C-alpha positions as CSV (number, residue, x, y, z in Angstrom):
1,M,-11.7,8.4,-1.9
2,K,-9.4,8.9,-4.9
3,I,-7.6,5.6,-5.3
4,G,-4.7,4.8,-7.7
5,I,-4.1,1.2,-8.5
6,I,-0.8,0.3,-10.2
7,G,-1.1,-3.1,-11.8
8,A,-4.2,-4.5,-13.5
9,G,-3.7,-8.2,-13.2
10,N,-5.9,-10.5,-11.0
11,I,-5.4,-8.4,-7.9
12,G,-5.4,-5.0,-9.4
13,G,-8.4,-5.8,-11.7
14,T,-10.3,-7.1,-8.7
15,L,-9.5,-4.1,-6.6
16,T,-10.4,-1.8,-9.4
17,R,-13.8,-3.5,-9.8
18,R,-14.6,-3.5,-6.1
19,C,-13.4,0.0,-5.3
20,A,-15.2,1.5,-8.3
21,A,-18.4,-0.4,-7.3
22,L,-18.1,1.1,-3.8
23,G,-18.2,4.6,-5.4
24,H,-14.5,5.5,-5.2
25,A,-12.8,7.5,-8.0
26,V,-10.3,4.9,-9.3
27,S,-7.4,5.4,-11.6
28,V,-5.8,2.2,-12.8
29,A,-2.4,1.7,-14.6
30,N,-0.3,-1.0,-15.9
31,S,3.1,-1.4,-17.6
32,R,1.6,-1.6,-21.1
33,G,-0.2,1.8,-21.0
34,P,-3.7,3.2,-20.5
35,E,-4.9,2.2,-24.0
36,T,-4.7,-1.5,-22.9
37,L,-7.0,-0.8,-20.0
38,R,-10.0,0.4,-22.1
39,D,-12.1,-2.7,-21.4
40,L,-11.5,-2.5,-17.6
41,A,-12.2,1.2,-17.6
42,A,-15.4,0.8,-19.6
43,E,-16.6,-2.1,-17.3
44,T,-15.9,-0.3,-14.0
45,G,-16.0,3.4,-14.7
46,A,-12.4,3.7,-13.6
47,T,-10.0,5.9,-15.4
48,A,-7.2,4.2,-17.4
49,A,-4.0,6.1,-16.6
50,S,-0.3,6.1,-16.9
51,V,1.6,4.8,-13.8
52,T,2.5,8.4,-12.9
53,E,-1.1,9.7,-13.3
54,A,-2.4,6.8,-11.1
55,A,-0.1,7.9,-8.3
56,R,-0.7,11.6,-8.5
57,D,-3.1,13.4,-6.1
58,R,-4.6,10.2,-4.6
59,D,-5.8,9.4,-1.1
60,L,-4.6,5.8,-1.5
61,I,-2.2,4.2,-3.9
62,V,-2.0,0.4,-4.2
63,V,0.8,-1.2,-6.1
64,T,0.0,-4.7,-7.2
65,I,2.8,-5.7,-9.5
66,P,5.3,-8.5,-9.3
67,E,8.0,-7.5,-6.8
68,K,10.7,-8.0,-9.5
69,N,9.1,-5.1,-11.5
70,V,9.1,-2.6,-8.6
71,P,12.6,-1.3,-9.6
72,D,11.2,-0.4,-13.0
73,L,8.7,2.1,-11.5
74,P,9.7,5.7,-11.9
75,D,12.1,6.9,-9.2
76,D,10.0,9.9,-8.3
77,L,6.6,8.0,-8.4
78,F,5.7,8.8,-4.8
79,A,7.3,12.3,-4.7
80,G,4.8,14.7,-3.1
81,T,2.6,12.0,-1.6
82,G,1.1,12.9,2.3
83,D,2.5,9.4,3.5
84,V,0.8,9.5,6.9
85,A,2.7,6.4,8.1
86,G,6.2,7.7,7.3
87,S,9.2,6.1,5.6
88,L,10.2,2.5,5.4
89,D,12.6,3.2,8.2
90,E,9.6,4.1,10.4
91,S,7.6,1.0,9.3
92,W,8.2,-0.7,12.7
93,R,5.5,1.7,14.0
94,Q,3.0,-0.5,12.2
95,Q,4.2,-3.9,13.3
96,P,2.5,-6.4,15.7
97,G,2.3,-5.1,19.2
98,T,2.0,-1.4,18.2
99,P,-1.1,0.8,18.7
100,V,-1.6,0.8,14.9
101,Y,-1.5,-2.9,14.2
102,T,-4.9,-4.4,13.1
103,T,-6.8,-1.2,13.9
104,D,-9.3,0.8,11.9
105,L,-8.4,4.4,12.4
106,D,-9.0,7.6,10.5
107,A,-6.0,9.7,9.5
108,D,-5.9,11.7,12.7
109,G,-6.2,8.6,14.8
110,L,-3.5,6.9,12.8
111,R,-1.1,9.8,13.3
112,R,-1.8,9.7,17.0
113,A,-1.3,5.9,17.3
114,L,1.9,6.1,15.2
115,S,3.3,8.7,17.5
116,E,2.6,6.5,20.5
117,A,4.4,3.5,19.1
118,S,7.5,2.3,20.9
119,P,10.4,0.4,19.3
120,E,10.5,-1.8,22.3
121,R,8.6,-5.1,21.8
122,S,6.6,-6.8,24.4
123,P,7.7,-10.4,25.2
124,G,4.9,-11.8,23.1
125,W,6.3,-10.1,20.0
126,R,10.0,-10.5,20.5
127,A,12.0,-13.0,18.5
128,T,13.5,-15.7,20.8
129,P,15.7,-18.7,20.1
130,N,12.6,-20.8,20.0
131,S,10.7,-18.6,17.6
132,P,9.6,-20.4,14.4
133,G,12.2,-19.7,11.7
134,S,14.5,-18.1,14.2
135,F,18.2,-17.8,13.5
136,I,19.1,-16.5,16.9
137,D,22.1,-18.3,18.4
138,P,20.9,-19.5,21.8
139,R,24.5,-19.4,23.2
């Protein structure tokens, strides 16, 4: 697979090492630029890239940066990507109780399972007044 990893801290560095060791073509980027990733690239065989390059033409893109820095990413960073799972508005299709949740599917199987997902939640997955952390008013 062609994998782009945005963020080269503990998580991104570990993912870069592991994915490269498994034989994947890894591009890794950070906020300081590709020149600061020379050692990691030399160690792993990954390609040091800009953030935009790491997200371009990839089978998988992993963002491992502090959440507070996400707004600093380029607005069009994911333009043109084949997001199999859909937009954030469709993310409910991957939640507990759906055909996708905790499964290991190829792209075609994933598309099929996502299309079979229902917004209705079974009783075991619905929030109730007694759910931990629930703010539902029982009245």
